[in-house]
N, C-alpha and C positions, 0 to 999 in steps of 0.2 A: 504493500500500500504506500510505500515511500516514507513511512513514518519511522523515525530512528529512535533509539532508546533515550536520546537526550534532546528532544525538540525544545522543551520549555524548562526553565528553572523558575519556579514560583515560590516566593517567600511569603510566609504568613506571620507578620509581627504581632505579638500580643503584649500590650502594656499593662492591662488589668483584666480581671475575669469578665467575660461577656458570654452569656448563654448562647448568643447567636453564632459563636465559633463553630458549633456543630453544623449549622446550615452552611456556613462558608466552606468547611471541609467536605461536607456532603456534595456541594456544588462542584468542587474540584474533582472528587472521586467520580462524578458522573461524566466528566469530559472524556471524549473519545479520542484523545491523542496521548502519546507518551510524554510524561513529564516527571521532573524531580522536584518534590515539594519539601521545603525546609520550614519547620516550625521554630520561630524564635520567641520563646515565652519568658518574659521578664516579670510576669504577674506574681510569682511566688504564691500562687493560689492552687491548692490541691484540686479544686473543681476544674481548672484548666487542664491539669494533668489527666484527670478522669475522662474528660472529653477526648483529649488527644489519644489516650489508650484505645479508645473505640475505633480510631482511624490509623492505628499504628502502621499498618501495611502501606498506607498512602505515602509515608514520609521517606525521603532520602536521608534526612537527618533531623533530629529533634534536639533543641537546646533549651534547657530550663535553667535560667539564671539571669543575673543582672547584665544589662548592656548600657551603652552610653546614649540610649534613646532610640526612637523609631528608625531614623535614617541610618544609624550605626548598625542596627539589627538587620535592616534590608541589605546594606553593603556586605556585611559578614555572610548573610545567607546566600547572596549571589556568588560570593567567592567559594562557598562550600559546595554548591550544587552545579554540576555540569549542565549545559543547555544552550542551544544556539540562540534562543530568544528568552528574554527575561521580563518578569513583571512581579507585582506583589498584590496581595489581597488582604485587606484588613478584616479583622474578626467580625465586624458588623456589616460587611458587604458580602456579595455572592456573585458568582458567574452564572450566566444563563446556560442551559444545556446547549451543546454544540458551538459555544463561543470560541473555544480555542481551535476548533477545526476550521472555522471561518478565518481566524487570524493566520493559521498555518498556510491555508490556501493562498491568502493574500501575499504572504512572504514568499512562497515558493513559485507563485505565478510570475512575479516580477522581482527578479534577483536584486535589483537596485534599491528596492524598498527597505528602508532601515528602521522605520517606526510605523506600527499599525495602530490606529485609534478607532474607537467606536462610540456609540451613544450609550446612555444608561437610563434605566427607569429609576424613579425616586420613590422611596417609602418613608413614612414617618415612624416615630417610636412605637406606634400601635400596629405596625406592619401593614399600614394602609397605603396603597398606591395613590400618589397625588399628582404625578405628571412625569414628563421626561426632563432630562438635565438641560434646562433652557439655554445655558451659555455654551454648550458643546457644539462645535462646528469644525469643518476642515481647517487645517492649520493655515494661518495667514499672519501678516504683521500685527493683527489684533492680539496675538499671543503675548506680545511684549508689554501690553498694558492691562491684560486680564487673562486669567487661566481659562482657555477655551477647550481644554482636554480633560476628559473624565478619567481620573487615575486608574480605577480598576479595569477600565476598558482600553488601556494603553500598554503596548508591548514593544520592546526594543531589541534590535539585533545586537548580540553581545559585542561584536567588534565596534559598533557605533558607540555603545555605552563606554567601552574602554578608551576609545579615541577622544572622548570629551572629559575623561578623568573620573567617570563613575558618579555616584550620588554624593552630594555634599553632606558629609556626616555632622557638620556643625549646625545645620538647620533643623528646626523643630517642627515648623508648620508648613513651609513652602518648598520642601525638598523635591516634591514632584514637579511643581511649576518651574523651579530653577533648572531642573534637569531638562525639561522640554525646551526651555529657552536656549540652553547651551547647545542642544541638538539642532534646533532650528537655526541658530547663528552659525553652526558649523556647516550648514547647507545640505544636511542629509535629506533624503527623500521620505516624505510622510505619505501614508495611504489611509484614507478615512473610509470606514464601513458605515454606511448610513442605516444602521440597525442597532438596537440595544444588545450589548454584549454582557452587561452586568446590571446588578441591582444595588443601588447606593442608599444608605441610610442617611437621612437628614433629620436629626433629632437633637433635643436639648443636651443629651449626654455625649455627643460626638465631639471630636477635636475641632471639626469645622465650626461648631457652635461657640467655641471659645474665642474671645476677642481680647486677649491679654495684650499688655504693652509689647511683649516679645513678638507676638504675631503681627501686630501693627507695624513694628519696626522691620520685620522680615519682608512684609508686603511692600512697604515704602522703599526699602533699598533695592528690591528687585525691579520695581517700575522705574526708579530713578536712574538705573543703568542706561536706559534708552529714552526716557521721557522727562518732561518738565515736572516741576513741583505740583503744578495745577493738575496734571494728569494723574500723578501719584495720589493726590488728595481725592480725586474723583474715584479712582480704583479702590482706595481704602474705604471710602464712603459706601461703595458697592458691596464690599465684604461686610461692612457693618449691617447693611440691610439683610444680607444672607444670615448673619448672626442673629439678628432680631427675629427673623422668620423661624429659624431653627429653635431658638430659645422659647418662643411663645407663638404657637400656631394660631392662637386666638387673634393676633394682630395681623396675620398674613393677608386677609382680605383688605385691610386698611392700607398696608404697605403697597399691595398690588394696585390699589386705586390711586394712591398718591404718586407711585413710581411704576408706571406700566411696564417699564423695561425689566422690573424685578418679578413680573408675573409669570410663573411657569405652570399655571393651571391650564387644562385643556378646554378649548371652546369649540363648539360644534355648530355649523350652519348647515342648511339643507344640502343633501347629497355629499356631505363630508364624511369620510370613513377613516377610522383609526384602529390599528391593531395594537393591543396592549398585552405583552407577555407577562403572565403572573407565575412566579416561581412557586411550586407546589411540593415542598420537600418535608412538610411536617408529618409526624407519625399518624396523626388523626387526619384522615382525608376529608376535605371540605364537602359539605352538602349543597352549598350555595355561594353565590357571589352577591354581596351587598353593595349597592351603588347609591351614593348621595349625589343628587342633581340639584341644579338651580335652573329652572326654565326661564329663559330671557325673553321669550315671546309666548303668548297665550296658547298658540297652536303647536308648541314644540312636541315632536314625536320622535322617540329614539328606539332603534331596533338593535338586537344583539344576536351574535352567534358565538359559540365556544368550540374551538377546534373544528370550525366549519359547519357545526350543527346548530341549527336554531333551537334555543331552549325556551321553555315556558317562563314567563315573567309575571311576578306579582307586583303591581304598581300601587304605591301610596303616593301622597302628594309630592314629596321630594325624595322618596326612596324607592328604588327598584330592587327586587330580590330575584335573582336568576337561580332556578333549581337545577342542580347538576346531576346528570345521569351518572351512575356508579362507574361505568366503564370510562367515562371522561375524567372523573375526579381522581382516577389512579395515575394519570399522566403527570410527569415531573414538571411540565410547564403547560399552563392553560392559555391558549391564544384567544383572548377576548376581542372579538371584532365589534366595534361600536359604530353604528351608522345613524346619522341624523336624517330622517325621512322628511321632516317638516320643521319649519321654524328655526329657533336658535336656543342652545342650551349650554350650560357650563358645568363641567364635572367638578365636584368637590373632592371626593375620594372614592376608592372602591377597595373591597377587602374580601378575602376568602374566609368562609365561616363554616 
């Protein structure tokens, strides 16, 4: 099949215990390519070890012990594991089934490609899908003033990584963006897959939601390398909005109204169709999909299909419940097709239940 024993080297850095680690590791185990996974666990928590034990055969190497931070853990992990293409997956994120196969195909179809990027779906702390990663797009000079790449959906050819000096282990918050910028400035070839490859958590407890002085300082310095103080201020303000949204979902609609550029919710108009991949890796298989809507016109009418099959829908005023057939609910990913037949509507969130 052309797959080698060391296609990917994937590092899973763990700074503190997170029960979602099981989903992250499960999502790696489901990938249909050969890879070497390194767990870098600095949590000193026996519950992390307990989860890791269940996936022991997945790992090329496991390291339980202190490190100098996330970037240091990632750098050490990449050094430890062979693999032509490198990436990392945080404990609260997950890859979608088939993601690495798409990435491998992109790398091997065009040998000059040095970095492959993709889209991500976003979930909140309640595992509710809220939209796609709004800022993600094919690489352009915009990368120099805002991070337009979704980290868990980005993979780098090892030679390109080594040519730019690897990951900067002194950074705590922007090590991914800094790496993408150095690759971009080195003139390497980026390839963008316009489909979700991963699921990203945007919640109050994530590092993304922290807005410490150190984080502001790292963002400021990174933008100031190529842009004015004004641009650096605008970028920092943009990250502040993301922080506020992650820290308090209640104010998300307000921020979205005041700053439309920060609105990553899905809007549907007549004949607009969107497919949302929902990761379905929990032990208890879901019986339904709950969808929260806001009709923007009185005649709004929305239709659904799951994995190509139209499912019965119970409709309340702002909530739709799709009953899942058992044979569908066993799938690792549920492709929910949403089609607006009439009017205009806005998706609040949707969740497997």
